[in-house]
ROZA-195471 format. One record per residue (C-alpha): x, y, z. Coordinates in steps of 0.001 Angstrom, whole numbers, padded with zeros to 6 digits. Each point is the difference from the previous one (the first is absolute). Example, Ala and Ser with C-alpha at 12.3 -4.5 7.8 and 13.67 -1.06 7.14 Angstrom:
! ROZA-195471
px, py, pz
012300, -004500, 007800
001370, 003440, -000660
! end
This chain:
! ROZA-195471
px, py, pz
000000, 000000, 000000
001270, 003499, -000838
000619, 002628, 002819
-003304, 001930, -000596
-001999, -003214, 000405
001865, -000793, 003263
-000835, 003473, 001346
-003699, -000458, -000824
-000079, -003350, 001817
001580, 001519, 003126
-002543, 002846, 000129
-002989, -002290, -000312
001419, -002283, 002715
000463, 003000, 002347
-003602, 001167, -000527
-001311, -003459, 000863
002054, -000115, 003216
-001245, 003454, 001130
-003617, -000946, -000635
000385, -003258, 001946
001614, 001824, 002928
-002814, 002513, 000212
-002693, -002662, -000036
001660, -001974, 002793
001629, 002660, 002197
-002406, 002973, -000082
-002632, -001517, 002357
002623, -000808, 002646
001260, 003586, -000042
-003415, 001258, 001145
-000590, -002801, 002489
-001896, -002532, -002090
001118, -003375, -001313
-003260, -000954, -001641
-000354, -001123, -003595
-002388, 001435, -002584
-003586, 000181, 001374
-003305, 000886, -001502
-001670, 003351, 000606
-002874, -001423, 001999
002317, -001735, 002496
001978, 003190, 000624
-003086, 001965, 000868
-001057, -002482, 002649
003441, -000501, 001603
001471, 003516, 000095
-001294, 002975, 001929
000888, 003515, -001068
000901, 000888, 003548
002969, -002280, -000024
001963, 002312, -002365
001509, -000635, -003442
-000376, -003598, -001151
001237, -001706, -003215
-002342, -002760, -000944
000881, -000728, -003634
003113, 000055, -002292
000388, -001200, -003601
001879, 000540, -003359
-001611, 001662, -003030
000691, -001310, -003606
002937, 002399, -000311
001726, -001443, 003088
-000775, 002919, 002384
-001044, -000583, 003674
-003608, 000972, 001016
-000863, 000290, 003730
-003485, 000442, 001504
000075, 001985, 003306
-002791, 000899, 002478
000567, 003479, 001404
-000792, 000816, 003661
-002719, 002395, 001083
000726, 003701, -000215
000287, 000511, 003723
002873, -002443, 000395
003370, 001419, 000817
002017, 000887, -003026
003149, -000782, 001840
-000924, -003666, 000221
003091, -002217, -000454
-001604, -002111, -002677
-000990, 003169, -001869
003607, 001079, -000110
001060, -003416, -001152
-002620, 000104, -002737
001125, 003410, -001238
003566, -001193, -000062
-001124, -003069, -001822
-001924, 002110, -002556
003036, 002152, -000570
002105, -003085, -000607
-002651, -001376, -002348
-000028, 003300, -001933
003797, -000033, -000203
-000021, -003564, -001231
-002738, 000852, -002536
002150, 002825, -001346
002986, -002337, -000198
-002125, -002555, -001784
-001130, 002686, -002502
003633, 000937, -000624
000853, -003645, -000488
-002987, -000369, -002330
001155, 002942, -002133
003498, -001455, -000172
-001444, -003384, -000847
-002061, 001473, -002849
003064, 001843, -001307
002120, -003168, 000143
-002775, -001972, -001666
-000090, 002487, -002877
003783, -000328, -000260
-000359, -003788, -000173
-002594, 000317, -002765
002331, 002295, -001917
002894, -002450, 000415
-002250, -002834, -001194
-000837, 001960, -003172
003706, 000670, -000592
000813, -003678, 000500
-002658, -000962, -002561
001502, 002529, -002433
003490, -001410, 000525
-001312, -003524, -000535
-001588, 001077, -003283
003273, 001657, -001072
001991, -003133, 000833
-002469, -002061, -002028
000362, 002430, -002927
003811, -000167, 000283
-000193, -003803, -000085
-002232, 000104, -003119
002336, 002535, -001635
002984, -002235, 000818
-001693, -002972, -001699
-000848, 002151, -003030
003581, 001304, -000165
001397, -003544, 000264
-002319, -001119, -002808
001135, 002936, -002145
003688, -000760, 000631
-000556, -003679, -000782
-001715, 000932, -003283
002898, 002302, -000913
002494, -002786, 000680
-002073, -002402, -002096
-000056, 002481, -002898
003800, 000361, 000254
000364, -003772, -000133
-002288, -000114, -003079
002249, 002590, -001670
003085, -002088, 000753
-001401, -003288, -001332
000821, 000767, -003700
003656, 000429, 001018
000328, -003682, 000895
000477, -001161, -003640
002565, 002786, -000463
001916, -001133, 003068
-000130, -003564, -001240
001490, 001197, -003295
002768, 001792, 001894
000769, -003248, 001820
000140, -001822, -003326
002259, 002683, -001476
002317, -000248, 003031
000321, -003760, -000502
000695, 000544, -003703
002726, 002542, 000775
001571, -002451, 002426
000028, -002619, -002748
001556, 002479, -002406
002740, 000795, 002491
000712, -003681, 000457
000135, -000545, -003776
002336, 002976, -000404
002323, -001403, 002653
-000015, -003374, -001751
000610, 001654, -003374
002870, 002038, 001425
001576, -003192, 001300
-000375, -001667, -003404
001399, 003020, -001822
002936, 000156, 002379
000732, -003656, -000741
-000306, 000587, -003737
002271, 003001, 000219
002616, -002087, 001774
-000290, -002698, -002672
000200, 002368, -002984
002404, 002435, 001542
002355, -000502, -002913
-002582, 001162, -002565
000183, 003510, -001348
-002896, 002247, 001144
-000388, 001659, -003389
-000419, -003374, -001639
-002731, -000972, 002444
-001778, 003315, -000498
000000, -000472, -003773
-001455, -003457, 000379
-002834, 001410, 002120
-000734, 002710, -002600
-000088, -002601, -002786
-002378, -002158, 002038
-002314, 002965, 000626
-000053, 000829, -003719
-000898, -003556, -000914
-002764, 000025, 002611
-001499, 003198, -001390
000089, -001426, -003518
-001806, -003053, 001296
-002652, 002158, 001705
-000630, 001846, -003269
-000917, -003301, -001628
-002748, -000603, 002571
-003422, 000321, -001570
-003222, 000789, 001863
-000873, -002702, 002476
-003008, -001424, 001742
-000628, 000779, 003685
000852, -003010, 002157
000509, 001289, 003541
-000312, 003106, 002235
002262, 000353, 003041
000200, 002575, 002767
-001119, 002523, 000949
002917, 002270, 000856
-001226, 002929, 002098
001631, 003184, -001298
-001837, 002612, 002064
-003065, 000658, 002165
-001720, 003278, -000862
-003205, 001667, -001165
-003597, -001163, 000247
-001379, -003482, -000683
-000235, 000793, -003744
002576, 001379, -002403
002586, -000674, -002720
003778, 000112, -000360
002096, -000840, -003052
003187, 000375, -002046
000385, 000460, -003749
000652, -003356, -001775
001576, 001851, -002967
002400, 002086, 002110
003740, -000572, -000239
001853, -002090, 002549
001269, 003160, 001733
-003470, 001549, 000170
-001790, -001525, 002992
-002542, 002710, 000757
-003054, -000992, 002056
-003463, 001616, -000270
-002492, -000071, 002849
-003776, 000701, -000216
-001936, -000349, 003268
-003784, -000695, 000104
-002364, -001010, -002798
-001865, 003297, -000461
-000144, 003697, 000874
003731, 000465, -000520
002270, 001578, -002626
003414, -000149, 001720
002715, -002324, -001364
003223, -000317, 002019
003307, -000906, -001607
003097, -001598, 001562
003360, -000424, -001716
000461, -003611, 001118
-001457, -002789, 002077
002355, 000988, 002825
-001326, 003587, -000035
-003555, -001339, -000099
000621, -002125, 003080
001617, 002900, 001880
-002669, 002482, -001143
002451, 002277, -001853
-002456, 001451, -002497
001595, 001635, -003057
-002969, 001556, -001761
-003792, 000419, 000161
-002407, 000196, -002942
-003445, 001581, 000168
-002081, -001656, -002731
-002608, 002038, -001876
-002686, -002608, 000794
-000849, -002289, 002887
000512, -003695, -000664
-002368, -002932, 000513
001105, -003351, 001439
003554, -001202, 000630
000777, -001567, -003388
002382, 002576, -001468
003217, -000725, -001866
003217, 001892, -000788
001266, -000896, -003460
002865, 001614, -001924
000082, 003142, 002172
-003762, 000665, 000058
-002790, -000748, 002437
-003175, -001643, -001330
-003072, 000238, 002239
-003815, -000050, -000062
-001594, 003432, 000431
-002415, 000130, 002961
-003698, -000707, -000762
000638, -000783, -003670
001345, -002659, -002356
002624, 002451, -001301
003665, -001052, 000045
002598, 002728, 000629
003658, -000037, -001091
002062, 002401, 002142
003696, 000775, -000603
002221, 000259, 003091
002657, 001855, -001985
-002246, 002803, -001296
-002732, -000087, 002664
-002657, 000041, -002718
-002774, -002277, -001263
001228, -001513, -003264
-003157, -001894, -000945
-003452, -000971, 001238
-002609, -002304, -001481
-003295, -001593, 001000
000079, -003796, 000250
-003135, -000867, -001950
-002762, -001864, 001915
002255, -000502, 003042
-001880, 000013, 003300
001225, 002475, 002628
-000683, 001345, 003511
-000566, -003399, 001650
-002129, -001474, -002782
002490, -002817, -000663
002713, 000206, 002709
002121, -002773, 001470
-001390, -001769, 003076
001298, 002687, 002413
-001706, 002906, -001846
001867, 003296, 000164
-000885, 001181, -003577
002320, -002708, -001358
-002037, -000383, -003213
002855, 000767, -002421
003396, -001630, 000602
002970, 001360, -001970
003114, -002184, -000218
003140, -000710, -002036
002087, -003081, -000797
002700, -001133, -002441
-002338, 000629, -002950
-001386, 003454, 000819
-002824, 001971, 001626
-003340, -001578, 000933
-003428, 000850, 001443
-002151, -002543, 001816
-003668, 000877, 000638
-003592, -001238, -000541
-002914, 001065, -002192
-003728, -000537, -000135
000466, -001411, -003515
002158, -002778, 001497
-002482, -000601, 002883
002355, 001445, 002606
002788, -002429, -000901
003630, 001084, -000366
001142, 001674, -003222
003738, 000313, -000833
001101, 002830, -002288
003495, 000749, -001291
000617, 003769, -000164
002219, 002257, -002052
002254, 001589, 002608
000059, 003356, -001813
-003620, 000520, -001106
-001761, -002395, 002412
-001847, -001456, -002972
-001254, -003582, 000420
002051, -002211, -002313
-001823, -003268, 000674
-002417, -001462, 002575
-000763, -003453, 001389
-003242, -000906, 001805
000326, -002587, 002763
-002648, -001909, 001917
001261, 000881, 003472
-002260, 002405, 002030
001899, 003144, 000946
-001808, 000292, 003351
001227, -003505, 000976
003660, 000893, -000539
002185, 001063, 002932
002741, 001550, -002187
001707, -000711, -003343
003321, 000594, -001787
001575, -000622, -003419
003155, -002067, -000650
001145, -000529, -003584
-003432, 000709, -001460
-001848, -002319, 002376
-002466, 001323, 002559
000135, -001657, 003435
-003018, 000463, 002316
-000204, -000621, 003764
-003209, -001287, 001546
000054, 002315, 003047
001706, 002983, 001601
-000057, -001623, 003464
001865, -002778, 001790
000116, -003257, -001961
000065, 001719, -003388
001657, -001772, -002927
000480, 000479, -003737
-003098, -001797, -001206
-000401, 000883, -003679
002195, 000980, -002967
-000758, 001217, -003515
002584, -000010, -002823
-000403, 002788, -002558
002410, -001897, -002282
-002258, -003036, -000356
-003334, 001567, 001176
-000428, -002883, 002442
-000429, -000264, 003733
000681, -002500, 002755
-000662, -000369, 003703
003138, 000027, 002135
000917, -000601, 003623
002979, 002177, 000925
-000128, 001036, 003685
001754, 002993, 001516
000272, 001321, 003536
-002373, 002905, 000736
001861, 000890, 003181
-001938, 003113, 000995
-003465, -001251, -000966
-001161, 002643, -002539
001552, 000654, -003431
-001198, 003085, -001896
002722, 000140, -002694
001983, -002751, -001773
002077, 000796, -003117
002836, -001698, -001885
003271, 001780, -000807
001810, -001591, -002946
003387, 001562, 000803
000041, -001271, 003585
-001844, -003248, -000799
-002065, 000660, 003146
-003530, 000832, 001139
-000501, 003346, 001772
-002840, -000105, 002561
-001756, 002291, 002481
-001021, -002286, 002854
-002046, 001752, 002686
002353, 002969, 000371
003118, -002097, -000711
002033, 000401, -003179
001257, -003484, -000903
001697, -001908, -002840
-000645, -003531, -001269
002533, -001917, -002076
-001345, -001967, -002985
001312, -003158, -001581
-000607, -000357, -003742
000372, -003012, -002246
002328, 001191, -002807
000874, -001333, -003406
003569, 000878, -000993
000548, 000903, -003639
002876, -001654, -001790
001846, 001133, -003090
-001855, -002654, -001993
-003411, 001569, 000832
-001408, 002168, -002748
! end
């Protein structure tokens, strides 16, 4: 119990004791030890001549003492001893009544204080309850924030796995280099007597013979895709990057086009190394926005599909001007006949060992793929082939040696499923798997100079190596 409640209990106990004392002691002070009697009995037993007599005492509902007294006749002596005692007793009763009133006032004041404290305690209890609810809400909010952070970090797991794989590969490379150094040291000790210039000349002759042999390689048939090799991680989920297949061996410029729409900025890098490090050499602001991600750089010019149209644009990097533009007749555009991932990929421009190509679909061919060979200068269609493969069912496609290869999906598990030869106007179903490491491919193009596939894989710029089945020309072939 709090201090105010203790005080109230003490006051009430004191009042009860005073009332009990008065009811028991007051009659003896005036000479009577009788208990409470009725009015009729007092009138028959007491005579007024005998002086002051107390014949009744009791407590009212408020705890105050009530005494009934019979006064003597008027001619009795006022100096009577009992009269003096009674006056003294009355004075004491009045004093005690005043004290009781003071105690009552104090009790009422303390009771009001207790009520006020009770209200404050209820308020504090409500505040503590609110603080507890707020703490639970705050904990829930913090837990949700942590969960969102974890959701943001989940896509990094495949990247970290790739880093682990790359670290193992580097370790293997180091081990192979150490082994090779040991072998070379042994060879050097064995051939120490040979002249260096003679060995160098033999290497040059071997390289020349190898290049002559490579020149005799004719176009081959795709047999295998290996990789990917992750070159860089940058940009959005969709985009394109490429090199020029007709550039010289010393010209290794890279062009980078992020997003599939609402963009006109092309970034140029002098080499793959600069591209990886982000050392940009030049930026081009195209006169038109492009559609899709299926652009190609060929012989120093960029070929792309103009946004919301079936118009093909030829843009020169050297002059910064549009050299040619032409509408691709009947070609669907703006997500009428895209690849499976969408992204306005209706018209796919590509190049191979033979030249420049456009792959698209038309209503006249029931939405199936059409292959057209283009004049690189005028963009005129030289010849077209109509296939039976639905464009909307294709994940991506690319040309190698005049043959179109089509994947069946842009997601995990994709494979080269269909091929069409423009040389023989025939098709076949194939089963050439490749590793879609980052789960979403939005660009896949062949580069004849590098004999590799350039791909944009969910914000990763990657390369795939290709294995072709070649027929080597001999001097007897005509």
